[in-house]
N, CA and C atoms as a LAMMPS dump frame, in Angstrom:
ITEM: TIMESTEP
0
ITEM: NUMBER OF ATOMS
423
ITEM: BOX BOUNDS ff ff ff
-5.0000000000000000e+02 5.0000000000000000e+02
-5.0000000000000000e+02 5.0000000000000000e+02
-5.0000000000000000e+02 5.0000000000000000e+02
ITEM: ATOMS id mol type element x y z
1 1 1 N 313.164 483.235 313.949
2 1 2 C 314.364 483.469 313.197
3 1 3 C 313.999 484.144 311.807
4 2 1 N 314.577 485.287 311.601
5 2 2 C 314.26 486.078 310.358
6 2 3 C 315.275 485.685 309.29
7 3 1 N 314.745 485.589 308.105
8 3 2 C 315.64 485.304 306.942
9 3 3 C 315.914 486.78 306.297
10 4 1 N 317.145 487.035 306.037
11 4 2 C 317.404 488.316 305.338
12 4 3 C 316.698 488.433 303.952
13 5 1 N 316.311 489.509 303.584
14 5 2 C 315.489 489.642 302.324
15 5 3 C 316.318 489.153 301.181
16 6 1 N 317.581 489.445 301.095
17 6 2 C 318.412 489.068 299.965
18 6 3 C 318.488 487.527 299.833
19 7 1 N 318.564 486.812 300.923
20 7 2 C 318.629 485.365 300.979
21 7 3 C 317.217 484.814 300.508
22 8 1 N 316.216 485.408 300.978
23 8 2 C 314.798 484.911 300.67
24 8 3 C 314.613 485.119 299.112
25 9 1 N 315.131 486.311 298.638
26 9 2 C 314.911 486.527 297.105
27 9 3 C 315.74 485.516 296.283
28 10 1 N 316.951 485.245 296.774
29 10 2 C 317.776 484.194 296.05
30 10 3 C 317.099 482.864 296.059
31 11 1 N 316.524 482.425 297.241
32 11 2 C 315.834 481.109 297.383
33 11 3 C 314.656 481.14 296.418
34 12 1 N 313.849 482.166 296.371
35 12 2 C 312.719 482.23 295.576
36 12 3 C 313.078 482.174 293.952
37 13 1 N 314.192 482.847 293.669
38 13 2 C 314.602 482.862 292.253
39 13 3 C 315.037 481.417 291.867
40 14 1 N 315.703 480.765 292.794
41 14 2 C 316.144 479.443 292.539
42 14 3 C 315.04 478.517 292.293
43 15 1 N 313.976 478.59 293.183
44 15 2 C 312.781 477.768 293.027
45 15 3 C 312.055 478.055 291.749
46 16 1 N 311.937 479.363 291.329
47 16 2 C 311.245 479.703 290.054
48 16 3 C 312.075 479.207 288.929
49 17 1 N 313.354 479.352 288.953
50 17 2 C 314.172 478.89 287.768
51 17 3 C 314.135 477.357 287.646
52 18 1 N 314.089 476.665 288.77
53 18 2 C 313.995 475.223 288.718
54 18 3 C 312.627 474.7 288.184
55 19 1 N 311.564 475.387 288.606
56 19 2 C 310.183 474.939 288.275
57 19 3 C 309.669 475.562 286.967
58 20 1 N 310.241 476.543 286.432
59 20 2 C 309.767 477.236 285.233
60 20 3 C 309.739 476.286 284.077
61 21 1 N 310.714 475.502 283.727
62 21 2 C 310.661 474.687 282.599
63 21 3 C 309.492 473.705 282.723
64 22 1 N 309.144 473.151 283.884
65 22 2 C 308.093 472.243 284.062
66 22 3 C 306.745 473.039 283.847
67 23 1 N 306.659 474.2 284.316
68 23 2 C 305.447 474.968 284.138
69 23 3 C 305.17 475.317 282.655
70 24 1 N 306.304 475.623 281.98
71 24 2 C 306.232 475.936 280.555
72 24 3 C 305.772 474.703 279.708
73 25 1 N 306.319 473.523 280.054
74 25 2 C 305.989 472.319 279.397
75 25 3 C 304.429 471.976 279.585
76 26 1 N 304.033 472.212 280.819
77 26 2 C 302.626 471.98 281.173
78 26 3 C 301.715 472.94 280.449
79 27 1 N 302.177 474.183 280.23
80 27 2 C 301.388 475.166 279.48
81 27 3 C 301.245 474.826 277.994
82 28 1 N 302.256 474.372 277.42
83 28 2 C 302.234 473.932 275.973
84 28 3 C 301.527 472.679 275.708
85 29 1 N 301.28 471.806 276.683
86 29 2 C 300.513 470.548 276.421
87 29 3 C 299.036 470.801 276.257
88 30 1 N 298.396 470.325 275.234
89 30 2 C 296.972 470.55 275.127
90 30 3 C 296.272 469.745 276.17
91 31 1 N 295.118 470.353 276.693
92 31 2 C 294.315 469.619 277.614
93 31 3 C 293.844 468.37 277.182
94 32 1 N 293.665 467.402 278.084
95 32 2 C 293.142 466.044 277.754
96 32 3 C 291.918 466.145 276.926
97 33 1 N 291.921 465.393 275.816
98 33 2 C 290.664 465.369 274.923
99 33 3 C 290.541 466.496 274.022
100 34 1 N 291.482 467.391 273.887
101 34 2 C 291.281 468.515 273.039
102 34 3 C 291.745 468.33 271.671
103 35 1 N 292.239 467.094 271.419
104 35 2 C 292.885 466.747 270.098
105 35 3 C 291.826 466.421 269.131
106 36 1 N 292.304 465.858 268.061
107 36 2 C 291.462 465.555 266.918
108 36 3 C 290.36 464.526 267.364
109 37 1 N 289.195 464.644 266.897
110 37 2 C 288.069 463.682 267.127
111 37 3 C 288.511 462.238 266.62
112 38 1 N 287.925 461.259 267.18
113 38 2 C 288.189 459.864 266.8
114 38 3 C 287.17 459.485 265.811
115 39 1 N 287.488 459.057 264.554
116 39 2 C 286.489 458.66 263.495
117 39 3 C 286.452 457.165 263.393
118 40 1 N 285.08 456.698 263.341
119 40 2 C 284.853 455.351 263.281
120 40 3 C 283.823 455.139 262.107
121 41 1 N 284.211 454.394 261.171
122 41 2 C 283.329 454.174 259.976
123 41 3 C 282.868 452.67 259.992
124 42 1 N 281.48 452.517 259.989
125 42 2 C 280.919 451.166 260.084
126 42 3 C 280.47 450.863 258.714
127 43 1 N 280.943 449.738 258.101
128 43 2 C 280.54 449.393 256.736
129 43 3 C 280.643 447.895 256.584
130 44 1 N 280.158 447.44 255.53
131 44 2 C 280.343 445.946 255.216
132 44 3 C 281.588 445.76 254.411
133 45 1 N 282.409 444.825 254.854
134 45 2 C 283.579 444.505 254.153
135 45 3 C 283.616 443.001 253.935
136 46 1 N 283.587 442.639 252.611
137 46 2 C 283.462 441.278 252.252
138 46 3 C 282.335 440.564 252.868
139 47 1 N 281.184 441.175 252.885
140 47 2 C 279.947 440.613 253.319
141 47 3 C 279.73 440.65 254.894
142 48 1 N 280.657 441.102 255.636
143 48 2 C 280.46 441.167 257.159
144 48 3 C 280.667 442.678 257.592
145 49 1 N 280.046 442.989 258.72
146 49 2 C 280.217 444.351 259.341
147 49 3 C 281.535 444.506 259.869
148 50 1 N 282.164 445.616 259.551
149 50 2 C 283.554 445.929 260.093
150 50 3 C 283.503 447.34 260.542
151 51 1 N 284.362 447.589 261.5
152 51 2 C 284.572 448.971 262.094
153 51 3 C 285.968 449.468 261.66
154 52 1 N 286.129 450.597 260.996
155 52 2 C 287.387 451.292 260.81
156 52 3 C 287.549 452.236 261.85
157 53 1 N 288.312 452.038 262.799
158 53 2 C 288.561 452.952 263.96
159 53 3 C 289.842 453.582 263.68
160 54 1 N 289.812 454.934 263.294
161 54 2 C 290.971 455.579 262.911
162 54 3 C 291.764 454.841 261.808
163 55 1 N 291.033 454.269 260.806
164 55 2 C 291.595 453.513 259.701
165 55 3 C 292.012 452.122 260.059
166 56 1 N 292 451.675 261.341
167 56 2 C 292.312 450.304 261.68
168 56 3 C 291.03 449.545 261.653
169 57 1 N 291.027 448.598 260.683
170 57 2 C 289.819 447.795 260.37
171 57 3 C 289.753 446.656 261.356
172 58 1 N 288.529 446.568 262.034
173 58 2 C 288.307 445.486 262.971
174 58 3 C 286.939 444.842 262.649
175 59 1 N 286.9 443.576 262.489
176 59 2 C 285.587 442.941 262.294
177 59 3 C 284.715 443.03 263.585
178 60 1 N 283.393 442.891 263.311
179 60 2 C 282.469 442.981 264.389
180 60 3 C 282.743 441.877 265.38
181 61 1 N 283.159 440.737 264.902
182 61 2 C 283.387 439.557 265.732
183 61 3 C 284.561 439.757 266.731
184 62 1 N 285.509 440.639 266.377
185 62 2 C 286.689 440.795 267.126
186 62 3 C 286.583 441.989 268.114
187 63 1 N 285.68 441.875 269.029
188 63 2 C 285.383 442.926 269.961
189 63 3 C 286.571 443.231 270.792
190 64 1 N 287.371 442.203 271.145
191 64 2 C 288.615 442.443 271.976
192 64 3 C 289.552 443.34 271.33
193 65 1 N 289.732 443.182 270.065
194 65 2 C 290.647 444.13 269.276
195 65 3 C 290.117 445.511 269.27
196 66 1 N 288.709 445.641 269.076
197 66 2 C 288.181 446.945 269.072
198 66 3 C 288.341 447.732 270.418
199 67 1 N 288.25 446.934 271.494
200 67 2 C 288.455 447.416 272.891
201 67 3 C 290.026 447.924 272.965
202 68 1 N 290.929 447.138 272.437
203 68 2 C 292.329 447.514 272.529
204 68 3 C 292.575 448.809 271.762
205 69 1 N 291.994 448.853 270.581
206 69 2 C 292.213 450.143 269.775
207 69 3 C 291.668 451.347 270.521
208 70 1 N 290.441 451.198 270.973
209 70 2 C 289.807 452.35 271.753
210 70 3 C 290.624 452.689 272.937
211 71 1 N 291.059 451.642 273.691
212 71 2 C 291.939 451.911 274.877
213 71 3 C 293.239 452.7 274.592
214 72 1 N 293.843 452.362 273.52
215 72 2 C 295.022 453.062 273.012
216 72 3 C 294.682 454.52 272.691
217 73 1 N 293.637 454.805 272.025
218 73 2 C 293.16 456.063 271.71
219 73 3 C 292.739 456.869 272.941
220 74 1 N 292.135 456.215 273.933
221 74 2 C 291.894 456.872 275.135
222 74 3 C 293.118 457.44 275.865
223 75 1 N 294.147 456.585 275.818
224 75 2 C 295.452 456.931 276.45
225 75 3 C 296.035 458.182 275.627
226 76 1 N 296.011 458.071 274.291
227 76 2 C 296.551 459.151 273.498
228 76 3 C 295.817 460.477 273.572
229 77 1 N 294.485 460.436 273.503
230 77 2 C 293.716 461.61 273.294
231 77 3 C 292.842 462.001 274.48
232 78 1 N 292.685 461.19 275.446
233 78 2 C 291.872 461.523 276.644
234 78 3 C 290.377 461.17 276.462
235 79 1 N 289.735 461.045 277.676
236 79 2 C 288.321 460.663 277.66
237 79 3 C 287.352 461.676 277.196
238 80 1 N 287.793 462.96 277.121
239 80 2 C 286.931 464.061 276.59
240 80 3 C 286.918 464.114 275.1
241 81 1 N 287.649 463.304 274.404
242 81 2 C 287.635 463.255 272.968
243 81 3 C 286.27 462.824 272.445
244 82 1 N 285.835 463.477 271.315
245 82 2 C 284.596 463.12 270.69
246 82 3 C 284.805 462.025 269.749
247 83 1 N 283.916 460.93 269.839
248 83 2 C 283.978 459.852 268.891
249 83 3 C 282.939 460.041 267.841
250 84 1 N 283.366 460.15 266.63
251 84 2 C 282.422 460.403 265.432
252 84 3 C 282.198 459.125 264.842
253 85 1 N 280.891 458.683 264.814
254 85 2 C 280.513 457.408 264.31
255 85 3 C 279.825 457.531 262.959
256 86 1 N 280.353 457.019 261.883
257 86 2 C 279.772 457.086 260.541
258 86 3 C 279.187 455.72 260.158
259 87 1 N 277.908 455.614 259.863
260 87 2 C 277.265 454.338 259.548
261 87 3 C 276.905 454.353 258.065
262 88 1 N 277.396 453.356 257.291
263 88 2 C 276.896 453.096 255.97
264 88 3 C 275.381 452.82 256.046
265 89 1 N 274.644 453.455 255.243
266 89 2 C 273.203 453.263 255.139
267 89 3 C 272.779 451.796 254.905
268 90 1 N 273.647 450.965 254.361
269 90 2 C 273.239 449.555 254.068
270 90 3 C 273.605 448.693 255.316
271 91 1 N 274.08 449.269 256.386
272 91 2 C 274.416 448.394 257.588
273 91 3 C 273.279 448.633 258.646
274 92 1 N 272.846 447.539 259.365
275 92 2 C 271.753 447.755 260.335
276 92 3 C 272.07 448.888 261.341
277 93 1 N 271.041 449.639 261.622
278 93 2 C 271.102 450.827 262.461
279 93 3 C 271.633 450.544 263.906
280 94 1 N 271.336 449.375 264.424
281 94 2 C 271.808 449.069 265.736
282 94 3 C 273.354 448.953 265.889
283 95 1 N 274.073 448.933 264.763
284 95 2 C 275.51 448.998 264.868
285 95 3 C 276.025 450.217 265.477
286 96 1 N 275.225 451.342 265.373
287 96 2 C 275.687 452.563 265.984
288 96 3 C 275.9 452.313 267.447
289 97 1 N 274.888 451.691 268.094
290 97 2 C 274.903 451.484 269.516
291 97 3 C 275.901 450.446 269.945
292 98 1 N 276.268 449.502 269.02
293 98 2 C 277.271 448.556 269.346
294 98 3 C 278.641 449.252 269.458
295 99 1 N 278.957 450.105 268.554
296 99 2 C 280.202 450.815 268.571
297 99 3 C 280.35 451.82 269.768
298 100 1 N 279.275 452.534 270.035
299 100 2 C 279.337 453.48 271.244
300 100 3 C 279.334 452.65 272.466
301 101 1 N 278.72 451.524 272.499
302 101 2 C 278.843 450.652 273.672
303 101 3 C 280.344 450.112 273.934
304 102 1 N 280.98 449.719 272.91
305 102 2 C 282.385 449.373 272.987
306 102 3 C 283.226 450.526 273.485
307 103 1 N 283.069 451.624 272.791
308 103 2 C 283.924 452.821 273.164
309 103 3 C 283.507 453.301 274.623
310 104 1 N 282.288 453.214 274.932
311 104 2 C 281.906 453.563 276.281
312 104 3 C 282.497 452.712 277.379
313 105 1 N 282.621 451.422 277.073
314 105 2 C 283.278 450.514 278.17
315 105 3 C 284.652 450.888 278.425
316 106 1 N 285.357 451.481 277.449
317 106 2 C 286.757 451.861 277.581
318 106 3 C 286.894 453.203 278.323
319 107 1 N 285.786 454.07 278.223
320 107 2 C 285.77 455.358 278.979
321 107 3 C 285.353 456.556 278.163
322 108 1 N 285.024 456.374 276.886
323 108 2 C 284.591 457.591 276.104
324 108 3 C 283.091 457.87 276.38
325 109 1 N 282.703 459.065 276.363
326 109 2 C 281.357 459.464 276.725
327 109 3 C 280.774 460.445 275.697
328 110 1 N 281.492 460.994 274.84
329 110 2 C 281.049 462.039 273.887
330 110 3 C 281.077 461.419 272.511
331 111 1 N 279.773 461.438 271.86
332 111 2 C 279.65 460.783 270.547
333 111 3 C 278.799 461.642 269.703
334 112 1 N 279.128 461.583 268.438
335 112 2 C 278.216 462.157 267.359
336 112 3 C 277.983 461.054 266.253
337 113 1 N 276.802 461.101 265.791
338 113 2 C 276.383 459.974 264.85
339 113 3 C 276.016 460.574 263.42
340 114 1 N 276.484 459.799 262.451
341 114 2 C 276.209 460.16 261.103
342 114 3 C 275.843 458.959 260.318
343 115 1 N 274.894 459.062 259.276
344 115 2 C 274.623 458.055 258.377
345 115 3 C 274.98 458.601 256.978
346 116 1 N 275.65 457.755 256.125
347 116 2 C 276.062 458.175 254.854
348 116 3 C 275.531 457.26 253.787
349 117 1 N 275.404 457.799 252.538
350 117 2 C 274.95 456.94 251.5
351 117 3 C 276.099 456.104 250.791
352 118 1 N 275.717 455.095 250.129
353 118 2 C 276.673 454.176 249.558
354 118 3 C 277.577 455.017 248.684
355 119 1 N 277.147 455.976 247.92
356 119 2 C 278.014 456.72 247.019
357 119 3 C 278.868 457.783 247.719
358 120 1 N 278.638 457.91 249.001
359 120 2 C 279.313 458.964 249.823
360 120 3 C 279.238 460.379 249.354
361 121 1 N 278.052 460.64 248.773
362 121 2 C 277.913 462.111 248.303
363 121 3 C 277.145 462.824 249.388
364 122 1 N 276.554 462.174 250.292
365 122 2 C 275.829 462.832 251.327
366 122 3 C 275.979 462.142 252.674
367 123 1 N 275.601 462.829 253.735
368 123 2 C 275.479 462.202 255.032
369 123 3 C 274.533 463.045 255.837
370 124 1 N 273.997 462.407 256.866
371 124 2 C 272.988 463.14 257.789
372 124 3 C 273.454 462.842 259.274
373 125 1 N 273.332 463.835 260.031
374 125 2 C 273.651 463.657 261.48
375 125 3 C 272.38 463.098 262.208
376 126 1 N 272.611 462.205 263.115
377 126 2 C 271.493 461.625 263.901
378 126 3 C 271.685 462.129 265.3
379 127 1 N 270.596 462.587 265.94
380 127 2 C 270.748 463.056 267.349
381 127 3 C 269.809 462.157 268.13
382 128 1 N 270.401 461.65 269.256
383 128 2 C 269.533 460.945 270.27
384 128 3 C 269.284 461.916 271.357
385 129 1 N 268.113 462.508 271.36
386 129 2 C 267.841 463.58 272.334
387 129 3 C 267.507 462.948 273.734
388 130 1 N 266.705 461.899 273.724
389 130 2 C 266.351 461.295 274.98
390 130 3 C 265.857 459.9 274.738
391 131 1 N 266.079 459.055 275.773
392 131 2 C 265.603 457.679 275.542
393 131 3 C 264.273 457.567 276.09
394 132 1 N 263.389 456.815 275.415
395 132 2 C 262.003 456.637 275.756
396 132 3 C 261.676 455.062 275.725
397 133 1 N 260.809 454.704 276.622
398 133 2 C 260.37 453.338 276.55
399 133 3 C 259.532 453.103 275.269
400 134 1 N 259.584 451.943 274.688
401 134 2 C 258.845 451.696 273.49
402 134 3 C 257.344 451.838 273.713
403 135 1 N 256.759 452.559 272.697
404 135 2 C 255.408 452.783 272.815
405 135 3 C 254.884 453.185 271.422
406 136 1 N 253.698 452.775 271.042
407 136 2 C 253.156 453.208 269.757
408 136 3 C 252.526 454.593 269.863
409 137 1 N 252.564 455.113 271.108
410 137 2 C 251.98 456.552 271.378
411 137 3 C 253.031 457.293 272.176
412 138 1 N 254.165 457.604 271.565
413 138 2 C 255.16 458.354 272.328
414 138 3 C 254.653 459.85 272.584
415 139 1 N 255.244 460.445 273.526
416 139 2 C 254.825 461.938 273.792
417 139 3 C 255.149 462.751 272.545
418 140 1 N 254.344 463.747 272.289
419 140 2 C 254.476 464.581 271.013
420 140 3 C 255.327 465.818 271.273
421 141 1 N 255.756 465.984 272.579
422 141 2 C 256.486 467.282 272.861
423 141 3 C 257.929 467.159 272.495
């Protein structure tokens, strides 16, 4: 059974006009994770370590709340978002790994690490190139 050309064109025009708004909305939506990076500042607050996750302060002891905050950010911004972790130089270094562990459990996988001075006039980026087993004679390459 052949469909007349005019009828086929009308049908195609109807499908395009029906779907075009949805295609346009999808075009304007930024891809998952293309939004603003997520900032986490690790500092001492009243003598204890606290994480400011996008300005929401969570104490180190309240891991459940930190997981909830990261889960909400994962929904809003997507798993491809970069998590920027800023560590106060007076806080133990291993707190960097605590925070990326919490964010990693939720689904984030992209991290950048920085250490800043107490006066906040400078900061340095830290890069973890590869993990090595502990040795007093690591490879020099």
